[in-house]
N, C-alpha and C positions, 0 to 999 in steps of 0.2 A: 503493499500500500504506499501511496505517496503521503508525505506530510506538507500541508499548507498552514502556516504560523499566523494567528490573528495576533496583531501588535496594539490593539484598541487600548489595552492597557499600560503600555507604555505612556500613550498620551493621558491616561488618567491620572498617572503619577505626575506628570508633567504638568497639567493643568490644576493640580492641587495647590502648587505654588504660583501659577501663573506665570512662569517662564518659560525657559527653553530646554530645560533639563529634566529628564533625561532626553537625549535628541532623537527624534523618531527616524532619521534618515540613517544614524548609525547603528540603530535596531535592524533596520531593514538591510544594511549593508552585511551585518553580522549574520543573519538569515540566509542571505544570499551566498555568503562564503561557505556555509553549512549546505548547501545544494538543495534547499527545500524547493518544494515543486511551486509554491506560489505564497505570496504575500496578502493576508486576507485583513480587510478594514471594513467598519460598518460607520458609514456615514450617516448618522443619525440626524433627524429632522432638528433636534435641539442643539446637535453639535457638542455633546457632553464631552466626548473624547477626542476623537479624531475631526480635524478641520478641513474644509476645502482646500486650504493649501497643502496640506499634508498629503491628501490623496494626487492633488495635480503634481507635486515633486516626486512621489513615489512612480507615478506613470511616466515620468520622464527620464528614470533610470534604465540603462540598457539592461537585456537579459533579466529583468525582473518581471515575474507574471503577477499582475495585480487581479484579485478577486475582490470584488466592490460589493459587500453586502448592502442592501437597502430597501426601503419601504416601497409599496407599490403607490407611489404618488407621482403626480406630473412634475413636481419639481426635482424629483429624483431622476426620471426618466431624462429630463433635459440635461441634467448634470452627465448622466451616464453616456448620452449621445455625444455630448461635447468631449468628454475624457476619451471615451473609447477604451475603457479597461478591457483587460484580456477575457475577462468572465464577470458576469454578475449573478449575485445569489438575491432573490428576491425573498424577502424575510417581512414577518408581521411586526408590528413596533406599537408601542405604547409608551407615552410620556412618563408614566410613574414607575414603570419597570425597572428592577436594578439589571436585569439581563433579559434576554428573550425568553419569555416564558412557555412558548408553544410554538406550534408549527401554522404556516400560514393557511387559512381556510381558502383554498383554490375552487372549491365547490361553489361557493358563496360568491365567488368574485370571477367566474370562469371567463366571460366575455372580457373583462379587463386583463385578467393572466393571458389569455390568447393576444390580446393588443400589444402587450408589453413583450411576450415571447418573441412575437413576430417581428415588432419594431426594433428590438435590440439585437436579434439574429439577423436581420438584413444589413446590419452594420458588421457583422463577422464577429459579435460578443456572444460569448458562449453563455447561455442562460440556463440557470437552474431555479427551483422553487425549495424552499426550506419548509419541509412538513413533518407532521408527526407520522410514525411508522402506521398509516390507516389505508387500507386498499381503496378506499372509496376516494381519499384524497388522491392516491396514484391513478387511480382510473380517470379522474379529471384533469391531472397533468397529461395523462397520455393524449388527451383531446386539444392541448396546445403543440407547439413547434419546440418546446423546450428539450433538449437532448439528456438533462441531467436533473436528478433531484437530489438534495442534501437531507438526509434523515436526521431528525431529531433525536438524539440519543439522551437526553435529559433525564428520562423516567429509568432507562437502563443504570444510568450512572448514579442516580438518586436510591435505586434499590440494589445495587451491587453489595454483595456481602451479606444479603439477607433472604428470607425465604422467598421474596417476590422476584428476586434476579432471574431465575429460570423462565418465567413468564414474560418478563419485559424483555429479556435477550431474545427469546421465541419470536416475538411480536416483530423485532427489527429484522431479524434474519429472514422471517417470512415474508415481510414487507419488501425486503431488497430483492429476492428472488422473484416476488409479484411482480416489482418494477421491471427489473431485467426482462422478463417475459413479453413486455411491451416494447422492448428495445432500448428502454431508458437506462442510462448509466446511473450509478449510485455512489454519491458521497457521503459522508456522515460527520458529525460534531455535534458539541455541547455537552459539558461536563466531563468529557473524557481526560484522564489522568494518567500518570505512570502506573499506577494499581490495574485499573479496569480496561485500559487501552489492549490489553493482550486478547481479549475475546473477540474483538473486532477480526482476527483472523479465521475465526470460524464461520464468518458470513463470507460466501463467494463472490468474488469479483468485485470487491469494494475498490473504486479508484482511489480516492483521497479522503483523508481525515483532517479536518480544519478544527486545530486545537490553540487556545491562547491563554486563558486564564493560569492553568496549571503550569505552563511553559514558564510564564511570568513570575509566577508564584517561587518557582525552583529557581529562578535566575535571581532572587533575591539573594539566596545562599551559595549558588555555585556560580553564578554569572550567566549570561542569556548564551554564549556560545556553547558552554556544556550543557545547560539545559536542552537546548534545541537538538544537540547531538545525541543526548541521551533518549529523547522522545524519538527520533529520527530511527535509531536503532532498533527501538521496540517495535515501529511502524514498519520497518523492513524484516522484523520477527529475526533479527539477529541477537546474540547474547550479548549483554554489557561487559 
């Protein structure tokens, strides 16, 4: 599996003091040196962490694949069309949430989802929808032109090590296989860490894991380069 590193919480730390440290571009360059598959950023409507200037600067870096997470709004669509990131992951967004709490309701916004997938796809931008492991939502995505989904792994992460883990994991695995039967490629992420990420290898043909918070938390103690390398090894199923 490939590793995409979400650097949002580098920006969270920077914004806590309102200055320029830690520097976002330094973080991106470190991740690049570790040969991660992509850099993921969520440009939220309230700009609570990543700012417009951040994603613009990242996009200008050569040989850095930018995966832009964004809400399904006209503002974000226009930004994506102007910026032309390599990939866009369309996510739900609530102003009051600390982090993304669940998957996007594609069923309830199918016409808009179709429009976004088509409009972005026509510009050569790879589109995915961030959804819960729900076959009905996957069926809805199959009616769009999006080539990818990203499965929300939050429930699995929250139940890891409990009696509910097996059920949560089987939902993820079944959803991935269901999507692949439609020809949809599958990424996954949310709440994955150095302990629970290993079971992702039991899901066939996962393409990429997008992981942020646990890597940045680990980096506080060992440095970002080491934290990224450790997670990359786990994603590649090598022994540390």
